[in-house]
C-alpha positions in Angstrom: 0.1 0.3 0.2 1.6 3.4 -1.2 0.7 6.9 0.7 0.4 9.7 -1.7 2.6 12.8 -1.0 -0.6 14.9 0.1 -1.7 12.2 2.7 1.9 11.9 4.2 2.4 15.3 4.8 -0.9 15.4 6.5 0.5 12.3 8.4 3.3 14.3 9.8 1.3 17.1 10.8 -0.7 15.1 12.4 2.1 13.5 14.6 3.7 16.4 14.9 0.4 18.2 16.7 0.4 14.8 19.0 3.8 15.1 20.0 3.3 19.3 20.5 0.4 18.8 22.5 2.2 16.4 24.5 5.2 18.5 25.3 2.5 21.5 26.1 0.5 19.4 28.5 3.6 18.5 30.4 5.3 21.8 30.4 1.4 23.4 32.2 2.2 20.4 34.4 5.4 21.2 35.5 4.4 25.1 35.9 1.3 23.5 38.0 3.3 21.6 40.2 6.4 23.6 40.3 3.9 26.5 42.1 2.1 24.7 44.8 3.7 25.1 48.2 3.8 21.9 50.6 3.9 23.7 54.0 4.9 20.7 56.9 5.7 21.7 60.1 9.2 22.3 61.4 11.6 22.3 64.4 12.6 25.6 63.2 12.6 28.3 60.5 15.8 29.0 59.2 17.1 32.0 57.3 20.2 31.7 55.7 21.7 34.9 54.9 23.1 36.0 51.0 26.5 37.0 49.9 26.6 40.8 50.6 27.6 41.6 47.1 24.8 40.2 45.3 22.7 42.7 43.3 19.8 43.9 45.6 21.1 41.9 48.1 18.9 43.5 51.3 15.5 43.0 49.3 16.3 39.4 48.6 17.0 38.9 52.0 14.1 40.9 53.5 12.0 38.7 51.2 13.8 35.6 53.0 12.5 37.2 56.7 8.9 38.1 55.4 8.9 34.1 54.3 10.1 32.9 57.5 7.8 35.6 59.2 4.5 34.3 57.4 5.6 30.5 58.1 6.1 31.6 61.2 2.9 33.0 62.1 1.3 29.9 60.7 2.3 27.9 63.0 4.8 25.9 61.5 7.7 25.8 63.2 8.2 27.5 67.0 11.6 29.1 66.5 13.0 31.4 63.5 16.7 30.8 63.0 18.6 33.8 61.4 22.1 33.4 59.9 24.7 35.5 58.6 28.0 36.8 60.2 29.7 40.5 59.5 30.6 42.0 56.3 31.9 45.5 56.1 30.6 46.5 59.1 31.9 44.3 62.3 28.8 46.6 64.5 26.3 44.7 62.3 25.9 40.9 61.2 23.0 40.0 59.0 21.9 37.4 61.7 21.7 40.0 64.0 19.5 42.4 61.5 17.8 39.4 60.8 16.5 38.7 64.1 16.2 42.5 64.9 13.4 42.7 61.6 11.4 39.7 62.6 11.5 40.8 66.7 10.2 44.5 64.7 7.6 42.4 63.1 6.4 40.9 66.0 8.0 37.2 66.7 9.1 37.1 69.9 12.9 37.2 71.0 12.1 33.8 73.2 11.2 32.2 69.6 14.3 34.0 68.1 17.7 32.9 67.6 20.9 34.7 65.5 23.3 32.4 64.3 26.2 35.3 63.5 29.5 33.8 64.0 29.9 32.3 60.8 31.8 34.4 57.4 30.0 31.5 54.9 28.2 27.7 55.4 31.3 26.4 55.5 32.8 28.0 58.8 29.7 26.5 60.1 30.1 22.6 58.7 32.9 21.3 61.2 30.1 22.1 64.3 27.2 20.7 62.4 29.2 16.9 61.5 
């Protein structure tokens, strides 16, 4: 049985449309699943510091702190730990600034812990092992 040239283009078009539809449905599924936020209770909420050389550093750090505040308000954990050592100004550390910010937002001091000694995650790794 021989397929005419017109029908072969039609068949290729249908196959391409099926694959395009399948690809599109997979992409939509990925985007949908990525937008879901599964919340689970934990022992603590940890806010990791950011590199102070990162552009927009304060905005991103504040977004992390605000998210931790929201999780705390939902009762996801009884404690929030803010991390980050001192950068250019030794009087201030990211952990301390984060602690103070969350305290001003209404989280009790008894539910806040500021880790301010490390300059990066590798500095603190030996304590965790």
